[in-house]
C-alpha positions in Angstrom: -93.1 20.3 129.1 -94.2 22.9 131.6 -93.3 21.8 135.0 -96.1 20.2 136.9 -95.1 22.4 139.8 -96.2 25.5 137.9 -99.6 23.9 137.2 -100.2 22.9 140.8 -99.3 26.2 142.4 -102.7 27.5 141.5 -104.5 25.1 143.8 -105.8 25.8 147.2 -103.0 25.3 149.6 -102.5 21.7 150.5 -100.7 20.5 153.6 -98.3 17.8 154.5 -96.3 16.9 157.6 -93.2 14.8 157.7 -90.6 13.1 159.8 -87.1 12.2 159.0 -83.8 11.2 160.4 -80.4 11.9 159.1 -77.3 9.8 159.5 -77.4 9.0 155.8 -75.6 11.3 153.3 -77.5 14.6 152.9 -77.2 17.3 150.4 -77.1 21.0 151.0 -79.7 22.9 152.9 -81.9 25.3 151.0 -83.7 28.3 152.4 -83.5 32.0 153.1 -81.2 33.5 155.7 -84.1 34.9 157.8 -87.6 33.8 158.6 -90.7 36.0 158.2 -90.9 39.0 160.5 -87.7 37.9 162.3 -89.2 34.7 163.5 -87.1 31.6 163.6 -87.1 29.7 160.3 -89.0 26.5 160.1 -86.7 23.5 159.8 -88.0 20.8 157.4 -86.4 17.4 156.7 -87.2 15.4 153.5 -86.4 11.7 154.0 -86.0 10.0 150.6 -86.3 6.2 150.3 -83.3 6.1 148.0 -80.5 8.2 146.5 -81.4 11.2 144.5 -80.9 10.7 140.7 -82.0 7.1 140.5 -85.7 7.7 140.1 -87.1 11.0 138.7 -90.1 10.6 141.0 -87.9 11.4 144.0 -85.8 13.9 142.1 -88.9 16.0 141.4 -89.9 15.8 145.1 -86.5 17.1 146.2 -86.7 20.0 143.7 -90.2 21.0 144.8 -89.4 21.0 148.5 -86.3 23.1 148.0 -88.1 25.6 145.8 -90.7 26.1 148.5 -88.0 26.4 151.1 -86.4 29.2 149.1 -89.6 31.0 148.5 -91.1 30.8 151.9 -88.0 31.1 154.1 -87.8 27.6 155.4 -84.7 25.5 155.9 -85.1 22.3 153.9 -82.7 19.4 154.2 -82.9 16.4 152.0 -81.6 13.1 153.5 -81.0 10.1 151.2 -81.5 6.6 152.4 -78.9 4.2 151.3 -81.5 1.4 151.4 -85.0 0.8 152.7 -83.7 -0.4 156.0 -82.2 3.1 156.7 -85.5 4.9 156.4 -86.5 4.3 160.0 -83.1 5.3 161.3 -83.2 8.5 159.3 -86.7 9.3 160.6 -85.5 8.9 164.2 -82.5 11.0 163.7 -84.6 13.8 162.2 -86.9 13.6 165.3 -83.9 13.8 167.6 -82.6 16.8 165.7 -85.9 18.6 166.3 -87.1 19.3 162.8 -90.4 21.0 162.8 -91.7 18.9 159.9 -90.5 15.6 158.6 -91.6 14.5 155.1 -91.1 11.1 153.5 -92.5 9.2 150.6 -94.0 6.1 149.1 -94.9 2.6 150.4 -91.3 1.8 151.2 -91.5 4.3 154.1 -95.0 3.3 155.4 -94.0 0.8 158.1 -91.1 3.0 159.4 -93.3 6.1 159.6 -96.2 4.3 161.3 -93.8 3.2 164.0 -91.9 6.5 164.5 -95.0 8.8 164.2 -96.9 6.7 166.7 -94.0 7.0 169.2 -93.8 10.8 168.6 -97.4 12.1 168.7 -96.3 15.8 169.0 -94.1 15.7 165.9 -95.6 16.7 162.5 -95.1 14.3 159.7 -96.1 14.0 156.0 -95.9 11.2 153.5 -96.3 11.6 149.8 -97.8 9.0 147.5 -99.4 6.7 150.1 -101.5 6.9 153.3 -100.5 6.6 156.9 -103.6 7.0 159.1 -102.3 8.7 162.2 -103.3 11.9 163.9 -100.0 13.6 163.3 -99.5 12.6 159.6 -100.6 14.4 156.5 -100.9 11.9 153.6 -100.7 13.2 150.1 -101.9 10.8 147.4 -102.7 10.9 143.6 -105.5 9.5 141.6 -103.1 7.8 139.1 -106.0 5.7 137.7 -107.4 8.9 136.0 -104.2 9.5 134.1 -103.8 5.8 133.4 -107.3 5.8 131.9 -106.3 8.6 129.5 -103.2 6.7 128.6 -105.2 3.6 127.9 -107.8 5.5 125.9 -105.0 6.9 123.7 -103.4 3.5 123.2 -106.8 2.0 122.2 -107.3 4.7 119.6 -103.7 4.6 118.2 -103.0 0.8 118.0 -102.9 -0.6 114.5 -102.6 -4.3 115.6 -105.3 -4.2 118.3 -102.7 -5.5 120.7 -101.6 -3.3 123.5 -99.1 -4.2 126.2 -98.0 -3.0 129.7 -94.9 -3.9 131.6 -95.5 -3.3 135.3 -93.1 -3.4 138.2 -95.0 -5.7 140.5 -98.3 -7.5 140.9 -99.4 -5.6 144.0 -102.6 -3.7 145.0 -100.9 -0.3 144.7 -100.2 -0.8 141.0 -103.8 -1.8 140.2 -104.5 1.9 139.8 -102.2 1.9 136.8 -103.2 -1.4 135.2 -106.9 -1.1 136.0 -107.2 2.5 134.9 -105.2 1.8 131.7 -107.3 -1.3 130.8 -110.6 0.6 131.4 -109.5 3.5 129.2 -108.4 1.2 126.4 -111.7 -0.7 126.5 -113.7 2.5 126.4 -112.1 3.6 123.1 -111.4 0.1 121.6 -113.3 -2.8 123.0 -111.7 -5.1 120.5 -108.1 -4.4 121.6 -106.3 -7.2 123.5 -104.5 -6.2 126.7 -101.1 -7.9 127.5 -99.6 -7.4 130.9 -96.4 -8.8 132.5 -94.8 -8.1 135.9 -91.1 -7.6 136.4 -91.1 -8.4 140.1 -89.0 -5.3 140.9 -88.9 -1.6 140.6 -85.3 -1.5 139.5 -84.7 -4.2 136.9 -84.4 -2.8 133.4 -83.1 -6.1 132.0 -86.1 -8.1 133.1 -88.5 -5.3 132.0 -86.8 -5.3 128.5 -87.4 -9.1 128.3 -91.1 -8.6 129.1 -91.4 -5.9 126.5 -89.8 -8.0 123.8 -92.1 -10.9 124.7 -95.2 -8.6 124.2 -93.8 -7.2 121.0 -93.4 -10.8 119.7 -97.1 -11.3 120.3 -97.9 -8.3 118.1 -98.2 -5.4 120.5 -97.4 -2.1 118.8 -97.8 0.0 121.9 -96.3 -1.1 125.2 -96.8 1.1 128.3 -93.9 1.2 130.8 -95.0 1.2 134.4 -91.9 -0.4 136.0 -90.1 2.6 137.5 -86.4 2.2 136.7 -87.3 -0.8 134.6 -88.9 1.5 132.1 -85.4 2.1 130.7 -85.4 -1.5 129.6 -88.8 -1.1 127.9 -87.4 2.0 126.0 -84.4 0.0 124.8 -86.7 -2.8 123.5 -88.9 -0.2 121.7 -85.8 1.2 119.9 -84.6 -2.2 118.9 -87.9 -3.6 117.7 -89.6 -0.5 116.5 -92.8 -0.5 118.7 -94.1 2.5 120.5 -94.0 3.1 124.3 -94.6 5.5 127.1 -93.1 6.4 130.4 -94.1 7.5 133.9 -94.0 10.4 136.3 -92.0 12.9 134.2 -92.0 13.6 130.4 -89.9 10.7 129.0 -90.6 11.6 125.3 -87.5 13.7 125.3 -85.3 10.6 125.6 -86.4 9.0 122.3 -89.4 10.8 120.7 -89.4 8.4 117.8 -90.5 5.6 120.1 -91.5 7.1 123.4 -94.7 8.8 122.3 -96.5 9.6 125.6 -95.8 9.9 129.3 -98.1 9.6 132.3 -97.3 12.5 134.7 -97.4 12.9 138.4 -96.7 16.1 140.3 -94.5 14.9 143.2 -92.6 18.2 143.0 -95.9 20.2 143.5 -97.0 17.9 146.3 -93.7 18.6 148.2 -93.9 22.3 147.4 -97.5 22.7 148.6 -96.7 20.6 151.7 -93.8 22.9 152.7 -95.8 26.0 151.8 -98.8 25.0 153.9 -96.6 24.1 156.9 -94.8 27.5 156.8 -98.1 29.3 156.4 -99.7 27.4 159.3 -102.4 25.6 157.4 -101.0 22.1 157.8 -103.6 19.6 159.1 -103.4 15.8 159.4 -105.5 13.6 157.1 -105.5 12.7 153.4 -105.4 15.0 150.4 -105.6 13.8 146.8 -104.4 15.2 143.4 -106.1 14.1 140.2 -106.9 15.4 136.7 -109.1 18.1 138.1 -106.3 19.5 140.1 -103.7 18.8 137.4 -101.8 16.7 139.8 -101.7 13.9 137.3 -101.9 14.0 133.6 -100.6 12.8 130.2 -98.3 14.7 127.8 -100.0 16.5 125.0 -103.4 15.9 126.6 -103.2 17.8 129.9 -99.6 19.1 129.8 -97.4 20.4 127.0 -94.2 18.7 125.9 -90.9 19.9 124.6 -91.0 17.2 121.9 -93.4 17.2 118.9 -96.3 14.9 118.8 -95.5 11.5 117.2 -97.6 10.6 114.2 -98.4 7.2 115.7 -100.6 9.1 118.2 -101.6 12.0 116.0 -103.6 15.1 116.8 -107.0 13.4 116.2 -106.3 10.9 119.0 -105.1 13.7 121.3 -108.3 15.7 120.6 -110.5 12.7 121.5 -108.6 12.0 124.7 -108.8 15.7 125.7 -112.6 15.4 125.4 -112.4 12.3 127.7 -110.3 14.3 130.2 -112.8 17.1 130.2 -115.6 14.6 131.1 -113.6 13.1 134.0 -112.8 16.6 135.3 -116.5 17.6 135.0 -117.6 14.4 136.7 -119.7 13.1 133.8 -117.3 10.2 133.2 -116.3 8.2 136.3 -113.0 6.3 136.8 -113.2 3.9 139.7 -111.2 4.7 142.8 -110.1 1.1 143.2 -109.7 -1.9 141.1 
């Protein structure tokens, strides 16, 4: 699959500001030895809510920020939080260490950033994948519901049993973009299909996610979409054991088991971090909210909007992909509307 980062670097420059602290373990600093025209290099901290390598969502973000640091002469330091309670402490340490921009991510960091950013109004912050409405914060979000709609449309066209499932991390408003978009897309292409949904209650419980997937398979679902973060690994295990088809999130998961993992819903967190660092270094960073969707190629689905390293599985087939590509074109053109909220 071509990196989402490559797709998004053609956008207009988007900005993000961030705040981080750092007594948690940090990896190496990336950046060039000198800044532009002899000026002091910008120092940027990326505060991650967890350790790198657990969730590809954050792995991509780390890679995107470092790539931008190398290309634009900024010093980028990634700081891993050992747990969610360490996020606020890491933000405060980054402020104390006088980073020019502090970036963090996701709803886990919302409360900590609201507190620290409000107390430090002259510090630039950014947060990726959620919104913090403060005058010194750039919030970068995604229209995940658009990609979920395409995924649901594909599932509705491909199912042979007319029973389609989804295993979701938690029953919270944030994830309604995934479940709502998926269900709307499925209904649009197959109004007779039954939608099964179960919630794991966690973002990091593969065993429980596997249990939910097996339950849906026992009810006849031949396609079960994984939307449970680390829990998707359990859905993939169940698919291999029982022979149903599945899909993953954020990055191309088809490479793990192309016989059963037949699609992936993609999110360009690497590009969001890259564009945030780039905009800050170039001086175009402004507070407020910026959103990536299908039109900007910030979200997508393998084979439909982005290429994949693995061949297309026959369960989906080219005819389904061609039909979903046409739906994608309508959403991009604005002739087909996907609701912003569910």
